[in-house]
Phi, psi and omega in degrees: 000122177234131176234126185239110180265155177208163171104000178289171173161197179267127179220152172276158179307140190084355180279181177229161172211150181240113177262143183233146174237118180266126182246147180204161178087003180205163177286092190306315184294356176265357187244140166293156178228156178225154161250134171249166165213162182207139177250148178308127177085006176230163176294147166299136188235146177284135183253308187207150176226150177220133184289169190301320183264355174087008184277352177228136175224150171222151183230152169295148178300326192286342175250354186305129183079003180234332181245143175225127175265137180214165177220158177226099183291340180281338183248008185042045181232154174231132191243140166241110174277123184243118178247172177044039184303140186242153180299332179292349176279352176306123181182171164269131189256129181241143164271140185212152168219161172261112192233126175048048170073011180233127176282129179252151194227146162277187180279346182095154169228136184274130172251124181238121178245106187205147177270000000 
């Protein structure tokens, strides 16, 4: 299982970023996918979830209405569109899936929201 995130960077408050996760090594279309984030010294927290076929999504309350998760099973990618970013969204963002009873992670992509 390999998960590779991209798309992070520095953005001003109110701006947007689009994170992408490229998956390989497993049958992507069979697995639910999630985005998590983590700030140093704090626990990793769930940001958004999408079911294997993309028909069900869930969001943490702190991103509802601002972030959108989507997936393309033909391209083995999952995307997190982040709008109206706030300084408190600054974190390392991770793509994740539960594979064979073990949660797998990518290396993460840093998002920094600052003026």
